[in-house]
N, C-alpha and C positions, 0 to 999 in steps of 0.2 A: 566652586565654578556650578553655574545654575543646568536643572535638566530641561529637555525640553517639550518632555509635558507630549499629549496629546497632538497629532497635527490637525492642524486644521483644515474645513473641508476642502478643496479646491475641485472640480467636476472632470476640467481637462486634463490634471493632473492625475487625478485616480483614474480617470478610464485607460489612459496612456500604461498605471503602473498595473490596471488587474487585467491588459493587453498582452503586457509582458510575460507576468506571473502566468500567464493562459497557457502561453505560447511555448515558454521553460517548461510546462508540467506535463507536456505530451509527452515526452519518451519518458519521466515516470510514471505516466499512467498506462504507459504501452506495457511497460518492463513490471509491474506491481501485478498488474490483472495474468502475466504468464506466472508472475509469485504466487499468486493464488492457486492458481492452476484453470485456468479458464483462458477464452481466447483473446489475443491482447487488445480485440477492437471494443470490448466491454468494457473496459479501462478509458477507454475515450466516451462512450454513451451514458457511462453512469456514472459520471465526475461531478456534473453540475448542479444536481437538487441537492445532495448531504451540502454540497458547498454554499449554498444558499441560503440553506435552511441552518447552517453554523452562522455565517455572515449574521442573519436577524436574530439569533441567540446569543452570540459572543460579547462579550464587557470588551473585549480586544479591538483596536484601529486594525493593528499590524497582524494576528496570526489568521491562518485560514488553515483548512482542512482537505484530507483526502485520504486514499490509500494510501498508504505506507509499504517499506519491505517488512517490517516489523509487522504490521497488523495484516501482510499478505499472509507473511510465512505462517504467524500463529493460527490464523483461519485454518489456515491447509493444513498445518498440524494438528489442530484439535478435530477436525472432520475427516483426517483420512483422506485426501483430496484424491491423489492419485487412485488408494482403491479405490474409491465411490464414483471417479469417472469412468474406468477400467468398468464395472459392474455394471452402471447405470446410465453413463452417456453425460456429455457435456452438461447439457437441458436441464437434467435431475439436479443437477451440482449446482448450478444456480442457484436453484430456488432453494436448497438445501443451505447455501452459503448467504443468500439475504433472508432464509429467518433463523439463522444465529447472529446476522445483523441487528432483528428487533430482539433478541436478547442480550443482546451484549448494551444494547441503547438504554433497555429497560434497568438494568442492573446500573448503569453507570450513572441515569436518572437517579434512581435510590440513593444510591453512593452519596450523593450529590444534597439530596435529603435531609440524610441520618449522619450529614457533619465527616464523611471520610477527606474531603479537600485540607478538614485542618492538621487532621491525624497523618497527611502525606506531607504535609509541610515541615513535620519531624523529621523525616525521612534523614537520617545523615548526610552529606556530603559525600564520602567515599562510598556511599550505597549509589547514589547519580552519576560518579563516575562509573563507576561498575557498570550501569546500566548504560551509559552511552558507548562504553567496551562492548559489550554485548552488544548493542544496536549495531554498532559496525561490524562485526563480526558476523549480525545475520545479512547484513547489506551485500558482505564480502561474498556469504555462502552462495546467495540467492543472484549475486549476478555471474559470477564467474560462467558457470554451465553455460548460461544463454550466449555470454560472451565469446568464451575459448572455443565453446564444440560447435559446429556446423548444424547438428539438430538438437541442439541447447540441451534442458536438464535428462530429456528422454535418452539421449546417445551417452551423456555420461553415464548413468544409471546402470545401463548395460553393460558397457566398459567393466565397471567395478563388482557386477554381477559373474564377469568371466573373467576377473583376477583372482589373487591369492585373499582378498578381503572378501570375497563372496559368503566366508561362511562366518566372517564374524558379523558381517551385515544381516546376514538370515537367523543368528543366533539373538541379535539385539530386536528385531523387528518381532522374535516368537516370544522370549523369554522376559522384552521390555517394550511393549510394542508403544506407550505413549514416548518413550524416549527417543522422539525422532529427530530432536537436534542431533544427538551425536553420531549418526546417519549420515545429518548433510555433512557434519565434520567430515567423514571417511570420506564422502564422494569429493569435499574440496581436498583431503589430503591427494586422492588420488588426481586429481584434475592437475593440480600443480606441481606436483612430481612427477609427470607424463606428458610433456610435452611434445613429444612428438606425434601422440593423439589429435592435439589441436587440429581445428580447423585449418587449412592452407588461407584463406581467405578472412574468415567468421574473425581469426585470436586478434592478426593484425589490425583490422580496420576496430576491434575494440578496444585493444592498445591505445591505438593511435586516437582514436574519440574522446578516449577516459583521461589521457593526456591532456588534449585539446583543451578541453573543458577545466580541468584542475590549473592548469597553466596559462591559458588560453589568454585570459584577459588582461595580463599584463602587458603585451602584446598587441593588444587593439586600441584604436585610438581614443583615449579617455572620455571625449564625448558619448561613446556608445553606454547604451542602459545597462545595465548591471543584468547578467543571463545571456546576453549577445553571443558569448560562445558557446551555450547550450544551442541556441538556435541557429548556427552557421554549423558546427557539427552536425545537428540532424537534418538540415537540408538537404548537406553535400556527402551525410551517408543515402540517406532515399534518392539522392540522382542519381547515385553508383549504381543502388540496388535497379533501380529502373534502365540504366540505360546498359549495363553488362550481366543482367541475369543473374544476380547474387545466387547462389546456392541456398544460403541460409535461412532461418526464422524471419518472416516478416509478419507484420499486422494481418496483411492480405485483405481483400475484399469484404467491407462494410455491408451488412445488409439492410435493404431498405424497411425504413420503419413502416409499418402497418398505417395505410393510409388515415385508417379510422382511431389508431392511437394518438396518446399523446394530450397535453391539456390545454383548451380552449380558454384564452383572455380578450375580451371583445374579438376583435381582427386577427389577432394574431393567434396562432397556435405553437407550443411548444414542444418540441418533438421529444416527448421524455417519456420512454416505456413503463408502463406501472404495473406489477405485478399482483398475477389474479391472488385476493385475499386467502380464497378456499385452499389454493396449493401451498400456501405460506404457513397457512393453520397445520396444515395437513403433512408436512415435510419432516422425514422421519428425522429430526434433530436431535432428540433423547436417545434415539436408539444407537446412536453415533458414543454416545456416554453410558453403555450397556446397559438400555431402558431406565436409566437411574434419573430422576428430576434433581435429586439435590446433587451429584455432581454435573450435571448440564449448569446446574445455578452457579456453582462454587467455580467452575470453567469462564462461563460469561463474566463472574461478578471480576475473578484475577484479570483476563481480559482487558474490562475496562480498569481495572486499579494498573494497570501496567503501562495503558494507554495514557492515562492521567500521569504519568509519570513526568512523559515526556511534556506534554501540555506544561503543567507546573515548571519544568525547568524554563522553557521558552519566556512566558510569562514574567518570573520570576528574572530574568534579566532581564528584559526591556521596563520592569519595574525599577531596578537599581540602575542602569544606565538612561533610560529615557524618562524616567518618578512618571510613569504609568502604571497607576494601581489596578491591583485586578481581585477579583473575588473566586474563591474554590467551589464553591457550590455553583456559581452560577456557570463556570468553564465548566463543572461534570455534567450538570444537565442541559448545556448547550451542546455536548458530545454525547449524550446520549439523545436527544432531538436528532444530531445529525448522524448517527447511527442507526435509527432508526428510518429515517427519510432514507437513507442509503438500501435498507432493506424491501422499503418497499416500492422502490426503482432496481429494487435486482444488484445491488451492488453489495463487498464484502463490508465488514465494519471499518471506521476510517477514523481520524485522528486529526 
């Protein structure tokens, strides 16, 4: 059986597909911004530029990029997001995350140049499967606090610190500050074993929307495009929030962009906020790694490598199923370009 190969250019079909992709990405962008540790609207405000840069640099006609659950969690863990926000505020944290994106982007590009892609291609299949399972656990650990509890992860963390698990969490944070994953898993364990603490409105809404997104497509007309279930769930939940004074976390009002900000392309002004270069260069990224540049470089390199494993799996699937060949060095460099643009526009690293 012959493979389809790269799709032919069709402007109408491509515009429709892009619109659907953008619409179905909205809830993810909101959720992953919370995963990074800053306001939900920032996920919407910063998604476009890095995705556009990726589109210009990648060789794949199908893959797109953005902040994912894993990149959000890794950035927050590497930079101790909660602690930094508590001490310096959200605006300073946004600058810190953006500066870290620049480091991840630079390391991604270097990995592509030195041939890391070919080495990654030799990773055993079981390791890739394990990575996927790890991603799944990370997604669940990130989603549950913001789904089941009215005030999200802050409420869950407060409840854990009032429980019998508090001494264990304090011990792990004190003795092994880098082992943030075990604290997240501890919070997840508390969440699923204490349903009485769940939000009376937030939890049912989370469960119903999740079930509909997972199974709703089979009950919708076949003529509806993929992702319609996501749009429907998001629209209905938003209407409910507007009409019934939903008590849980919401995206909130999106601040107005400075009239002088943005990029002017002829008669069109693109509403993109560009970070101050001085702020990015002076952000205390290295201080978050004990003042050690080697530690920062190692962390950013590992971040880039883990990012690329997911890209490699997707690109390999397209090659096997659709006959679309791909270049590991090019995709690593594309990842680097996208992360650098993400940093310039105030976003977490993308994948």
